[in-house]
C-alpha positions in Angstrom: -175.9 43.8 119.8 -172.6 45.4 118.6 -169.3 43.7 118.6 -167.4 43.4 121.9 -164.0 45.0 122.4 -161.3 42.4 122.0 -159.1 42.2 125.2 -156.1 41.6 122.9 -156.2 45.3 122.0 -156.2 46.5 125.6 -153.2 48.7 124.9 -155.5 51.0 122.9 -157.5 51.7 126.0 -154.6 53.3 127.8 -152.8 54.8 124.9 -151.2 58.3 125.0 -153.7 59.4 122.3 -156.6 58.4 124.5 -155.1 60.1 127.5 -154.9 63.3 125.4 -158.5 63.0 124.1 -160.1 61.9 127.4 -157.9 62.8 130.4 -159.6 60.5 133.0 -159.3 62.8 136.0 -160.8 65.7 134.0 -163.6 63.5 132.6 -164.4 62.2 136.1 -164.9 65.8 137.4 -168.3 65.6 135.6 -169.4 63.0 138.2 -168.5 65.3 141.1 -167.1 62.4 143.0 -167.0 62.9 146.8 -164.9 61.1 149.4 -167.8 58.8 150.5 -169.2 58.0 147.0 -169.6 54.4 145.8 -169.2 54.2 142.1 -169.9 51.6 139.4 -167.7 51.6 136.3 -169.7 49.6 133.8 -167.5 48.1 131.1 -164.4 49.1 133.2 -161.8 47.4 131.0 -158.3 47.7 132.5 -159.4 50.5 134.9 -158.8 53.6 132.8 -161.5 55.4 134.7 -161.9 53.0 137.7 -158.4 53.5 139.1 -158.5 57.4 139.0 -162.1 57.2 140.5 -160.8 55.0 143.3 -158.3 57.7 144.2 -161.1 60.2 144.5 -163.2 58.3 147.0 -162.9 56.3 150.1 -166.0 54.4 149.0 -166.1 51.3 146.8 -165.6 51.4 143.1 -167.2 48.4 141.4 -165.3 47.6 138.2 -167.9 45.7 136.2 -167.0 44.0 132.9 -168.3 41.0 131.0 -164.8 40.0 130.0 -162.9 38.0 132.7 -159.6 38.9 131.0 -160.3 42.6 131.4 -161.0 42.1 135.1 -157.7 40.2 135.5 -155.9 43.1 133.8 -157.7 45.5 136.1 -156.6 43.5 139.2 -153.0 43.6 138.0 -153.3 47.4 137.4 -154.8 47.9 140.9 -151.9 46.1 142.5 -149.4 48.2 140.5 -151.2 51.4 141.4 -151.6 50.3 145.1 -155.4 50.7 144.9 -157.5 48.6 147.3 -161.0 50.0 147.1 -162.0 48.5 143.7 -164.1 45.4 143.7 -164.2 43.5 140.4 -167.6 42.2 139.2 -168.0 39.9 136.2 -171.3 40.9 134.7 -173.1 42.1 131.6 -175.1 45.4 131.6 -178.5 43.9 131.3 -178.2 41.9 134.5 -175.7 43.8 136.6 -174.5 41.6 139.5 -174.8 44.3 142.1 -177.4 44.9 144.8 -180.2 47.6 144.4 -179.2 51.2 145.2 -175.5 50.3 146.0 -173.9 53.3 144.2 -174.5 57.0 143.9 -172.3 57.5 140.8 -172.2 55.4 137.6 -169.9 55.6 134.7 -170.5 53.7 131.4 -167.8 54.5 128.8 -167.8 53.2 125.3 -169.9 50.1 125.9 -173.5 51.1 125.8 -173.4 50.6 122.0 -172.6 47.0 122.6 -175.7 46.1 124.6 -178.5 44.0 123.1 -181.3 45.6 125.1 -180.6 49.2 125.9 -183.8 49.7 127.8 -182.9 46.8 130.1 -179.4 48.2 130.6 -180.8 51.6 131.6 -183.3 49.9 134.0 -180.3 48.2 135.6 -178.5 51.5 135.9 -181.6 52.9 137.7 -181.8 49.8 139.9 -178.2 50.0 141.2 -178.2 53.8 141.5 -179.2 55.5 144.7 -181.8 58.3 144.7 -180.3 61.5 143.4 -177.4 59.5 141.8 -175.6 60.6 138.8 -174.6 58.8 135.5 -171.9 59.6 133.0 -172.2 57.9 129.7 -169.4 58.3 127.1 -169.8 57.2 123.5 -168.4 57.6 120.0 -169.8 60.3 117.7 -171.9 58.8 115.0 -169.5 59.6 112.1 -166.8 57.8 110.2 -163.4 57.8 111.8 -160.4 55.4 112.1 -161.0 54.5 115.7 -164.0 53.1 117.5 -166.8 50.7 116.5 -168.3 50.5 113.0 -170.5 53.5 112.1 -173.7 51.4 112.1 -173.1 50.4 115.8 -172.6 53.9 117.1 -175.3 55.7 119.0 -176.5 59.1 117.9 -176.0 61.6 120.8 -179.4 63.1 120.6 -181.1 59.6 120.4 -179.2 58.4 123.5 -180.0 61.6 125.4 -183.7 61.1 124.5 -183.5 57.5 125.6 -182.2 58.5 129.0 -184.8 61.2 129.3 -187.5 58.6 128.6 -186.3 57.0 131.9 -186.9 60.3 133.8 -183.3 61.4 133.8 -182.4 65.0 133.4 -179.5 65.1 130.9 -176.7 67.4 129.7 -174.7 66.7 126.6 -171.0 67.6 126.5 -168.5 67.2 123.7 -165.0 66.8 125.1 -163.5 66.4 121.6 -164.6 65.9 118.0 -164.6 62.1 118.3 -166.7 61.4 121.5 -169.5 62.8 123.5 -170.6 62.6 127.1 -174.1 62.6 128.6 -174.4 63.5 132.3 -177.7 62.1 133.6 -179.3 62.7 137.0 
């Protein structure tokens, strides 16, 4: 299992540089969020994607994170943004504390490389996803750079895409910039 992001560095998750590289509203368009969609943001952190997603739906957005401190920050950010349709869930990815088939969209940004058992995490994604649901995974390119996890913990895009395909997902790889990649899986 890779190292977990330290909540003390939460400011990096909402930095102007990140906003420029990954504008959340633009990135979320890949999920085609509808007004009635229920969404799980796995590894939601302070709500970088969860808050914009909550503005796109009247459904529930589940902000799932293993770090209680991140969920507390998300709750503060929700109040500040006057958002009420996010439900915080303290949970790891391998045993997501949500019921079966409770969401039709799932986002997992920059945390899949941290999981100990990726197959189990993907099984959990399948379990909570409704039929014909859609997943958006965002990860770091497997190359040396200043930001992100150590190189040895990064996931090669083609390998992650093959892993999702092994679970019967149809995938599409998108590179929004030269540092990160996205896989849309249905």
